[in-house]
MITI-956554 format. One line per 5 residues: their letters; for each residue x, y, z of C-alpha. Coordinates in nm, 4 decimals. Example, Ala and Ser with C-alpha at 12.3 -4.5 7.8 and 13.67 -1.06 7.14 Angstrom:
2
AS> 1.2300,-0.4500,0.7800; 1.3670,-0.1060,0.7140
END
This chain:
387
MSFRF> 0.0000,0.0000,0.0000; 0.1399,0.3412,-0.0945; 0.1677,0.6235,0.1583; 0.0062,0.9399,0.0246; -0.2008,1.2367,0.1293
LTAGE> -0.4290,1.5035,-0.0131; -0.5577,1.8315,0.1274; -0.8446,2.0543,0.0172; -1.0048,2.3783,0.1300; -0.9540,2.7524,0.1128
SHGRA> -0.8047,2.9952,0.3627; -1.1397,3.1581,0.4456; -1.3572,2.8651,0.3434; -1.5607,2.6606,0.5862; -1.2846,2.4101,0.6608
LVGIL> -0.9626,2.2413,0.5591; -0.9855,1.8692,0.4938; -0.7222,1.6020,0.4485; -0.6891,1.2315,0.3761; -0.3850,1.0211,0.4650
EGVPA> -0.3535,0.6714,0.3214; -0.1054,0.3935,0.3884; -0.0677,0.4174,0.7664; -0.0369,0.0711,0.9248; -0.3025,-0.0514,1.1654
GLEVT> -0.2488,-0.0304,1.5402; -0.0813,0.3099,1.5667; -0.2035,0.5215,1.8580; -0.3456,0.8523,1.7297; -0.5238,1.1119,1.9419
VEALR> -0.6786,1.4494,1.8683; -0.4704,1.5967,2.1523; -0.1437,1.4975,1.9822; -0.2576,1.6494,1.6525; -0.3635,1.9730,1.8201
AELVR> -0.0311,2.0042,2.0034; 0.1556,2.0301,1.6717; -0.1006,2.2750,1.5345; -0.0494,2.4987,1.8381; 0.3257,2.5021,1.7685
RRAGH> 0.2576,2.6033,1.4074; 0.0601,2.9105,1.5148; 0.3322,3.0401,1.7479; 0.6204,3.2776,1.6810; 0.6927,3.6495,1.7086
GRGAR> 0.5711,3.8294,1.3985; 0.2576,3.6252,1.3366; -0.0611,3.8106,1.2489; -0.4090,3.8359,1.3983; -0.5354,3.5258,1.2138
QRLED> -0.3243,3.3015,1.4378; -0.4934,3.4433,1.7477; -0.8363,3.3958,1.5951; -0.8063,3.0338,1.4823; -0.7827,2.7505,1.7317
DAVEI> -0.7255,2.4808,1.4643; -0.9775,2.2458,1.6237; -0.8981,1.9313,1.4260; -1.1383,1.6386,1.4149; -1.0733,1.2796,1.3078
LGGVR> -1.3562,1.1647,1.0832; -1.2360,0.8208,0.9821; -0.9567,0.5658,0.9856; -0.9205,0.5619,1.3655; -1.1230,0.3620,1.6176
HGRTL> -1.0781,0.3713,1.9936; -0.7572,0.5711,1.9534; -0.5814,0.3403,1.7060; -0.5484,0.3382,1.3295; -0.7402,0.0769,1.1331
GSPIS> -0.5165,0.0569,0.8258; -0.7810,0.2376,0.6211; -0.7530,0.6008,0.4994; -0.7475,0.8574,0.7797; -0.9654,1.1640,0.7231
LVIWN> -0.9285,1.4903,0.9152; -1.1070,1.8239,0.9186; -1.0042,2.1621,1.0629; -1.2902,2.4079,1.0911; -1.2098,2.7735,1.0159
RDWDA> -1.3444,2.9918,1.2968; -1.3269,3.2927,1.0622; -1.5896,3.1315,0.8372; -1.8818,3.3275,0.9842; -1.7272,3.6555,0.8664
WKDVM> -1.6566,3.5146,0.5200; -1.9421,3.2754,0.4438; -2.1119,3.5144,0.1968; -1.7803,3.5838,0.0219; -1.6762,3.2179,0.0084
QVEPT> -2.0121,3.0417,-0.0231; -2.0269,2.7322,-0.2426; -2.3723,2.8081,-0.3856; -2.4130,3.0342,-0.6913; -2.4850,3.4008,-0.6225
TGEVA> -2.6480,3.6710,-0.8336; -2.5622,3.9614,-0.6057; -2.2485,4.1721,-0.5775; -1.9621,3.9706,-0.4325; -1.7684,4.1486,-0.1601
RQVFV> -1.3897,4.1471,-0.1118; -1.2982,4.0743,-0.4703; -0.9311,4.1241,-0.5582; -0.8220,4.2840,-0.8855; -0.4757,4.4160,-0.7938
PRPGH> -0.2142,4.1382,-0.7644; 0.0633,4.1315,-0.5040; 0.4200,4.1073,-0.6350; 0.5797,3.7856,-0.5138; 0.2481,3.6043,-0.4684
ADLVG> 0.0565,3.3533,-0.6810; -0.2129,3.6136,-0.7551; -0.1183,3.7298,-1.1055; 0.0109,3.4104,-1.2654; -0.2607,3.1999,-1.1039
GLKYG> -0.5292,3.4336,-1.2331; -0.3891,3.4239,-1.5860; -0.3357,3.0472,-1.5792; -0.6851,2.9543,-1.4585; -0.8759,3.2462,-1.6131
HADLR> -0.9900,3.3990,-1.2834; -1.0895,3.7650,-1.3007; -1.1288,3.7816,-0.9215; -0.7874,3.6936,-0.7834; -0.9433,3.5750,-0.4580
DVLER> -1.0048,3.2501,-0.6450; -0.6250,3.2124,-0.6461; -0.5057,3.3562,-0.3162; -0.7514,3.1581,-0.1034; -0.5919,2.8269,-0.2015
ASARE> -0.2376,2.9637,-0.2408; -0.2508,3.0833,0.1210; -0.0242,2.9192,0.3763; -0.3377,2.8447,0.5784; -0.3394,2.5118,0.3930
TAMRV> -0.0272,2.4076,0.5833; -0.2364,2.3627,0.8975; -0.3765,2.0458,0.7430; -0.0341,1.9271,0.6310; 0.0867,1.9627,0.9894
ALASV> -0.2162,1.7711,1.1181; -0.1625,1.4855,0.8731; 0.2093,1.4818,0.9467; 0.1358,1.4420,1.3175; 0.0247,1.0898,1.2332
ARALL> 0.3504,1.0330,1.0430; 0.5473,1.1638,1.3420; 0.3679,0.9232,1.5727; 0.4618,0.6370,1.3415; 0.8274,0.7446,1.3281
RELGV> 0.8468,0.7786,1.7075; 0.7366,0.4175,1.7384; 1.0478,0.3342,1.5341; 1.2814,0.5527,1.7414; 1.2926,0.8510,1.5039
EIGSR> 1.2730,1.2026,1.6544; 1.2496,1.5281,1.4574; 1.3250,1.8818,1.5760; 1.3871,2.2240,1.4256; 1.5496,2.5578,1.4968
VVAIG> 1.5559,2.8987,1.3314; 1.9039,2.9781,1.2011; 1.8437,3.3291,1.0651; 1.5778,3.5975,1.0364; 1.6694,3.8764,0.7992
SVSDE> 2.0355,3.9606,0.8573; 2.0418,3.8199,1.2139; 2.1902,3.4708,1.2453; 2.2223,3.2081,1.5152; 2.5159,3.0016,1.3968
AAAAL> 2.5884,2.8419,1.7335; 2.6631,2.4718,1.6989; 2.3443,2.2748,1.7604; 2.5037,2.0141,1.9854; 2.1809,1.9274,2.1665
PVTGW> 1.9824,1.6194,2.0648; 1.6732,1.7156,1.8705; 1.4522,1.6518,2.1727; 1.6491,1.9332,2.3386; 1.5923,2.1544,2.0350
TTRAG> 1.2185,2.1389,2.0883; 1.2513,2.2570,2.4492; 1.5097,2.5296,2.3843; 1.3553,2.6592,2.0613; 1.0086,2.6423,2.2149
ASPVG> 1.1207,2.8838,2.4855; 1.2288,3.1393,2.2233; 0.9678,3.3660,2.0617; 1.1422,3.3077,1.7290; 1.2371,2.9424,1.7677
CLDAE> 1.6164,2.9774,1.7840; 1.8542,2.8194,2.0334; 2.0702,3.1177,2.1339; 1.9105,3.3713,2.3701; 2.1080,3.6708,2.2419
ASRAM> 2.0285,3.5897,1.8790; 1.6645,3.5463,1.9771; 1.6475,3.8987,2.1173; 1.8125,4.0424,1.8057; 1.5673,3.8571,1.5798
VAAID> 1.2697,3.9923,1.7746; 1.4075,4.3446,1.7370; 1.4544,4.2952,1.3624; 1.0940,4.1770,1.3231; 0.9648,4.4744,1.5227
AAEAA> 1.1650,4.7129,1.3038; 1.0274,4.5541,0.9880; 0.6721,4.5820,1.1188; 0.7219,4.9495,1.2005; 0.8411,5.0056,0.8442
GDTLG> 0.5439,4.8186,0.6957; 0.7795,4.5485,0.5694; 0.8332,4.1738,0.6133; 1.1279,3.9424,0.6805; 1.2304,3.5950,0.5707
GVFEV> 1.5037,3.3710,0.7021; 1.6553,3.0244,0.7285; 1.5505,2.7276,0.9406; 1.7026,2.3866,1.0038; 1.5258,2.0544,1.0580
CAEGV> 1.7010,1.7483,1.1979; 1.5866,1.3856,1.2294; 1.7706,1.1456,1.4613; 1.7355,0.7681,1.4757; 1.6660,0.7378,1.1015
PLGLG> 1.7253,0.3819,0.9751; 2.0159,0.3353,0.7361; 1.9275,0.2728,0.3729; 1.6088,0.4717,0.3132; 1.5925,0.5925,-0.0457
SHVHW> 1.8045,0.4460,-0.3262; 2.0881,0.5209,-0.5664; 1.9400,0.3259,-0.8576; 1.7346,0.6016,-1.0230; 1.7100,0.9786,-0.9908
DRRLE> 1.3584,0.9927,-0.8489; 1.4317,0.7328,-0.5805; 1.7111,0.9365,-0.4247; 1.5785,1.0568,-0.0909; 1.7090,1.4118,-0.1353
AAIGR> 1.4785,1.4379,-0.4376; 1.1760,1.3694,-0.2171; 1.3044,1.6060,0.0524; 1.3629,1.8852,-0.1974; 1.0181,1.8383,-0.3484
AFLGL> 0.8476,1.8484,-0.0085; 1.0317,2.1545,0.1206; 1.0130,2.3508,-0.2054; 0.6408,2.2799,-0.2031; 0.6091,2.4916,0.1119
NGIKG> 0.4955,2.8500,0.0597; 0.7859,3.0944,0.0281; 1.0716,2.8415,0.0255; 1.3354,2.9358,-0.2329; 1.6258,2.7081,-0.1439
VEIGL> 1.6928,2.3748,0.0294; 2.0242,2.2219,0.1351; 2.1283,1.9012,0.3104; 2.4305,1.8827,0.5372; 2.6911,2.1421,0.4359
GFAGA> 2.4798,2.2222,0.1310; 2.5856,2.5379,-0.0517; 2.8775,2.5924,0.1855; 3.0311,2.2678,0.0622; 3.0542,2.4070,-0.2896
RLPGS> 3.3205,2.6522,-0.1702; 3.5380,2.3938,0.0058; 3.7811,2.1242,-0.1136; 3.6688,1.7630,-0.1033; 3.8853,1.6875,0.1982
AVHDA> 3.6770,1.9367,0.3982; 3.3419,1.8143,0.2688; 3.3328,1.4346,0.2751; 3.3054,1.2218,0.5895; 3.5976,0.9891,0.6528
FQPGA> 3.5228,0.6295,0.7562; 3.6807,0.4693,1.0604; 3.6451,0.1402,1.2506; 3.3727,0.1313,1.5151; 3.2520,-0.1096,1.7811
RGRIV> 3.1531,-0.4677,1.6876; 3.3019,-0.4389,1.3416; 3.0876,-0.1423,1.2381; 3.2143,0.1336,1.0122; 3.1423,0.4823,1.1473
RATNR> 3.1873,0.8339,1.0154; 3.4227,1.0808,1.1768; 3.1868,1.3699,1.0861; 2.8385,1.4249,0.9432; 2.9045,1.6884,0.6794
AGGLE> 2.6834,1.4963,0.4371; 2.3886,1.5595,0.6682; 2.2828,1.1958,0.6889; 2.2548,1.1293,0.3138; 2.5034,0.9702,0.0743
GGMTT> 2.4238,0.8545,-0.2779; 2.0533,0.9205,-0.2283; 2.0320,0.6993,0.0829; 2.0219,0.7634,0.4562; 2.3442,0.6771,0.6372
GEPLV> 2.2034,0.6316,0.9868; 2.3555,0.9643,1.0933; 2.1270,1.2566,1.1847; 1.9468,1.3865,0.8756; 1.9972,1.7646,0.8550
VRAAM> 1.7950,1.9878,0.6189; 1.8042,2.3667,0.5885; 1.5571,2.5817,0.3970; 1.5561,2.9490,0.2971; 1.2248,3.1340,0.3187
KPLPT> 1.1665,3.4600,0.1337; 0.9914,3.7553,0.3027; 0.6124,3.7378,0.2882; 0.4658,3.9179,-0.0157; 0.1787,4.0932,0.1647
LKAPL> 0.3160,4.4277,0.2881; 0.1543,4.6931,0.5056; 0.3356,4.9433,0.2832; 0.2411,4.7742,-0.0471; 0.4581,4.7654,-0.3589
GSVDL> 0.3428,4.8996,-0.6918; 0.1080,4.6900,-0.9019; -0.1556,4.7149,-1.1760; -0.5359,4.7124,-1.1560; -0.6355,4.4287,-1.3896
RTGAA> -0.9725,4.5924,-1.4634; -0.8249,4.9125,-1.6040; -0.4551,4.8475,-1.6670; -0.3721,5.1520,-1.4544; -0.0963,5.1660,-1.1953
AVAHA> -0.2093,5.0858,-0.8415; -0.0722,4.9734,-0.5067; -0.0808,4.6009,-0.4428; -0.3732,4.4416,-0.2611; -0.3221,4.4172,0.1162
ERSDV> -0.4518,4.0953,0.2722; -0.4227,4.0185,0.6428; -0.0820,3.8607,0.6911; 0.2234,3.8094,0.9148; 0.5408,4.0148,0.9399
CAVPA> 0.7577,3.7039,0.9736; 0.6588,3.3370,0.9562; 1.0005,3.1701,0.9716; 0.9424,3.0151,1.3194; 0.6171,2.8645,1.1943
AAVIG> 0.7893,2.7436,0.8769; 1.0444,2.5589,1.0915; 0.7647,2.3663,1.2642; 0.6025,2.2959,0.9286; 0.9432,2.1786,0.8040
ESLLA> 0.9447,1.9141,1.0769; 0.6103,1.7949,0.9441; 0.7330,1.7847,0.5848; 1.0355,1.5771,0.6815; 0.8114,1.3443,0.8831
LVLAE> 0.5897,1.2842,0.5801; 0.8901,1.2109,0.3565; 1.0536,0.9764,0.6082; 0.7308,0.7916,0.6871; 0.6799,0.7263,0.3165
AVLEK> 1.0408,0.6102,0.2771; 1.0172,0.3785,0.5790; 0.6976,0.2186,0.4541; 0.8394,0.1848,0.1029; 1.1439,-0.0030,0.2308
FGGDS> 0.9929,-0.2125,0.5091; 0.6190,-0.2353,0.4404; 0.3795,-0.3979,0.6830; 0.0039,-0.3789,0.7341; 0.0277,-0.3412,1.1114
LDELR> 0.2561,-0.1438,1.3393; 0.3858,-0.4644,1.5004; 0.4768,-0.6075,1.1603; 0.6542,-0.2859,1.0558; 0.8398,-0.2528,1.3867
GRVDL> 0.9594,-0.6128,1.3660; 1.0994,-0.5610,1.0172; 1.2798,-0.2399,1.1144; 1.4284,-0.4019,1.4269; 1.5520,-0.6999,1.2246
WRRDV> 1.7113,-0.4701,0.9660; 1.8883,-0.2689,1.2326; 2.0311,-0.5867,1.3841; 2.1472,-0.7096,1.0432; 2.3281,-0.3882,0.9428
GA> 2.4343,-0.2860,1.2926; 2.2554,0.0512,1.2806
END
């Protein structure tokens, strides 16, 4: 059975819905665990009023009975609390009256203009409602199931913010990823260093005062990943291909790197590759993890380290120049309710994206219709390869 998911729904529609297929039977799944990850997604200095309005009250509609998965598709719904204020604008039924809150002036850097031209929408709200990052709430909810599955196999995932604007936290992340969650969770911007955290908050406040926005860089790390996920045999089976696809499919992400990434391009090979050395019980170990847990398209058993660069949000309080599509005249870009900085939230979403990729890779390699069957296969593999 293949592991796959779908989401549907609009930012100001009645709800977001999602279906996740391929999860083995017997996995414990609770609404409380799903909501805990959704709460983390809404946090972070620089988020807008929408995050305070929504409570992301997720419901499980199918695929789970008495707290455990059945092996059938899992269906979830997140109701939008803002629906009451938008139900006339976003109603499903045909309308003959004047539609409020139509958008005719596209925002530079957003999907508005190209999406409108591609799909023939005169009202750009038909584009921006689905292009909104609100959809990621459902991806996080679905990925919470994947995270629960990975935890049963000893895999933990954490994240940290590395940079916001020109402010960086380049301190070595020596903590295990479980420590990342505690330390980053105590920071309003999700970084590990307290001084960098204060500087990032100040930078966000300055951008807000100027009517501007900020992007940044975040890092996601998975520990306990089984050796050998992915494959070298064909381009689309290399695990970094799946990771790149998942992360670049997140709103605003413009670059993804694994391990040293772009920095490795400026160094000689002797400073990039990880030397092998003898380990305990005849194992071969790596002296370093510059590869970030991936070699030749396959996981090495070392921590899997992914970084992503997020551009500043395109909705500005001091809008850029644009064009009114009705008249062709110059205009200022449409201003939709938005955040000043969403990098801390993107880091949490990045954890979810990596969980979805790894869960799929684990199930592809090991299979199993029940959690016990899957766990037994993974344990046997780890004993055989010594990892």
